[in-house]
C-alpha positions as CSV (number, residue, x, y, z in Angstrom):
1,M,42.4,42.7,145.7
2,K,41.4,40.7,143.0
3,T,38.3,41.1,141.8
4,G,37.0,38.5,139.3
5,L,33.9,40.9,136.7
6,F,31.6,38.1,135.5
7,F,28.6,40.0,133.4
8,G,25.4,39.0,132.5
9,S,22.1,39.2,131.9
10,F,20.4,37.6,134.5
11,N,17.9,37.4,132.7
12,P,17.0,35.2,135.4
13,V,19.8,33.9,137.7
14,H,20.6,30.4,137.9
15,I,21.9,27.7,139.2
16,G,24.7,27.3,136.3
17,H,25.9,31.3,136.6
18,L,26.4,30.1,140.8
19,I,28.0,27.7,140.1
20,I,30.5,29.7,137.5
21,A,30.8,32.7,140.2
22,N,31.0,30.3,143.2
23,F,34.4,27.8,141.5
24,M,35.2,30.9,140.2
25,A,35.8,32.8,143.6
26,T,36.5,29.5,145.7
27,H,38.9,27.9,143.0
28,T,41.3,30.5,141.6
29,D,43.2,33.4,143.1
30,L,40.1,36.2,143.2
31,K,39.6,37.3,146.1
32,E,35.7,38.1,145.3
33,V,33.4,38.1,142.0
34,W,31.4,40.7,141.2
35,M,28.3,39.4,139.1
36,V,28.0,42.2,137.1
37,V,23.5,43.0,136.1
38,S,24.1,43.8,131.9
39,P,21.0,46.5,131.3
40,Q,21.5,45.8,127.7
41,N,24.6,43.3,126.2
42,P,24.8,45.3,122.8
43,L,24.8,41.7,121.3
44,K,21.5,40.6,122.7
45,D,17.7,41.1,121.9
46,K,16.4,43.4,124.3
47,T,13.1,42.5,124.3
48,S,13.1,39.5,126.8
49,L,14.7,41.3,129.1
50,A,13.1,41.7,132.6
51,P,14.1,45.0,134.3
52,E,17.0,45.8,134.7
53,R,15.9,46.1,138.9
54,E,14.3,43.2,139.0
55,R,17.2,40.5,137.3
56,L,19.1,42.5,140.4
57,H,16.8,41.3,143.4
58,M,16.6,38.0,142.3
59,L,20.5,37.9,141.8
60,R,20.4,39.5,145.7
61,L,18.2,37.3,146.9
62,C,20.3,34.3,146.2
63,I,24.1,35.4,147.1
64,D,23.7,38.2,149.6
65,D,24.9,36.0,152.1
66,N,27.9,34.8,150.2
67,P,30.5,37.1,151.0
68,K,32.5,35.7,148.4
69,L,29.6,37.3,145.9
70,K,28.3,40.4,145.1
71,A,25.5,41.7,143.2
72,S,27.0,45.1,140.8
73,D,24.3,47.2,139.4
74,I,27.5,49.5,138.7
75,E,26.7,49.6,135.2
76,F,23.2,51.1,135.9
77,K,24.9,54.3,135.9
78,L,26.8,54.5,132.4
79,P,25.2,54.5,129.2
80,K,23.3,52.3,127.1
81,P,23.9,49.4,126.0
82,S,26.9,48.7,128.0
83,Y,30.0,48.1,127.0
84,T,32.4,45.6,128.8
85,I,35.8,47.9,128.3
86,D,34.6,51.2,129.3
87,T,33.1,49.4,132.6
88,L,36.1,48.2,133.7
89,T,37.8,51.7,132.5
90,Y,35.4,53.2,134.6
91,L,36.0,50.8,138.0
92,K,39.9,50.8,137.5
93,E,38.8,55.2,137.8
94,K,36.6,54.0,141.5
95,F,38.9,51.9,142.8
96,P,42.7,51.8,141.8
97,K,43.8,49.3,144.4
98,R,41.5,46.9,142.5
99,E,43.3,44.1,140.3
100,F,40.1,43.5,138.0
101,V,39.7,39.5,135.9
102,L,37.4,39.5,133.4
103,I,35.0,36.0,133.1
104,M,34.1,34.6,130.1
105,G,32.9,31.4,129.1
106,S,34.5,30.1,126.0
107,D,31.8,30.7,123.4
108,N,32.6,34.2,124.3
109,L,36.3,34.3,123.9
110,E,36.1,33.3,120.3
111,T,33.6,36.5,120.1
112,L,35.2,38.6,121.3
113,H,36.5,39.9,118.1
114,K,33.1,41.9,118.3
115,W,33.8,43.5,121.3
116,K,34.3,47.0,121.2
117,N,37.7,48.0,121.6
118,F,38.8,44.2,122.2
119,E,42.1,45.0,122.0
120,L,42.6,47.1,125.1
121,L,40.5,44.2,126.8
122,L,42.8,41.8,125.8
123,S,46.5,44.1,126.6
124,D,45.2,45.6,129.8
125,Y,43.7,43.0,132.1
126,S,43.3,39.1,132.3
127,I,40.5,37.1,131.8
128,Y,39.4,34.1,133.1
129,V,37.7,31.8,130.7
130,Y,35.5,28.5,132.0
131,N,36.0,25.9,129.2
132,R,32.4,25.7,127.5
133,P,31.2,22.2,125.4
134,G,32.5,23.1,121.6
135,F,34.2,26.0,122.3
136,E,37.3,24.4,122.6
137,N,39.4,26.9,120.5
138,N,41.7,29.8,121.7
139,P,41.2,32.6,119.4
140,F,44.5,34.0,120.6
141,P,47.0,31.4,121.6
142,E,49.9,34.1,122.4
143,K,48.3,35.8,125.4
144,E,49.6,35.2,127.8
145,N,47.1,36.7,130.3
146,I,44.3,34.0,129.5
147,R,43.3,31.5,131.9
148,F,41.6,28.8,131.1
149,F,40.0,26.2,134.1
150,D,37.3,23.5,134.0
151,A,34.2,24.4,135.8
152,P,31.6,22.0,136.5
153,Q,28.4,23.8,134.8
154,M,25.2,22.8,133.4
155,I,23.6,22.9,130.4
156,I,20.8,25.1,131.5
157,S,20.2,28.6,130.0
158,A,18.0,31.7,130.9
159,S,16.2,31.5,128.0
160,V,14.9,28.5,128.2
161,I,14.2,29.4,131.7
162,R,11.8,31.8,130.6
163,K,10.3,29.8,127.8
164,F,9.4,27.4,130.7
165,I,7.8,30.1,132.4
166,Q,5.8,31.0,129.6
167,E,3.8,27.2,129.2
168,K,3.3,27.6,132.8
169,K,6.0,24.8,133.8
170,S,8.1,23.9,136.6
171,V,11.3,25.6,137.0
172,R,12.3,24.8,140.5
173,Y,15.9,23.3,140.9
174,M,16.2,25.5,137.9
175,V,16.8,28.6,139.7
176,P,18.1,29.4,143.3
177,E,14.9,28.9,145.8
178,S,15.1,32.6,146.7
179,V,14.5,33.6,143.1
180,F,11.6,30.3,142.1
181,E,8.9,31.4,145.4
182,Y,9.7,35.3,143.7
183,L,8.8,34.0,139.7
184,E,5.8,32.5,141.3
185,S,4.6,35.6,143.5
186,C,4.9,38.3,141.1
187,K,4.0,36.7,137.5
188,L,8.0,38.0,136.1
189,Y,8.2,36.4,132.8
190,R,4.6,35.0,131.3
């Protein structure tokens, strides 16, 4: 089964994440997309991260009714910080009948050379890239396993959402309603 892996901090998950995940699950040859909550991205500051279980819970609140999307805590069980190649190696061993495809934005593709063992990612896995404005360069034009998609996008970020929450401004409609209600009730990011 061809399974897309969409990694992210999802801090918090927002409408933009869901649009991309659903697009990849329904407009490509992927049978499903696993949204992998990364406990600690080695290229990001971890001080603003909500607890990993809270982020997983918010993700489940908004996708558990979609059979093509799955919230994954697989990286919670692996050494930190999380490196994509290590997670893919683990998943390949655990689920040998699945073909895993890495999903990323074109902004991440441009910095892929900074990732641990990026050469293995390029040689051993298909990579589905959703185009992001301002990042049209393909640094690996010779790689046939990289496919580009024009997924609909919103200019929205989790960092802006966290900032609005800290400023006591509404984030309704930037996040799914279930996540909005949860954020209101638990006072996360305040």
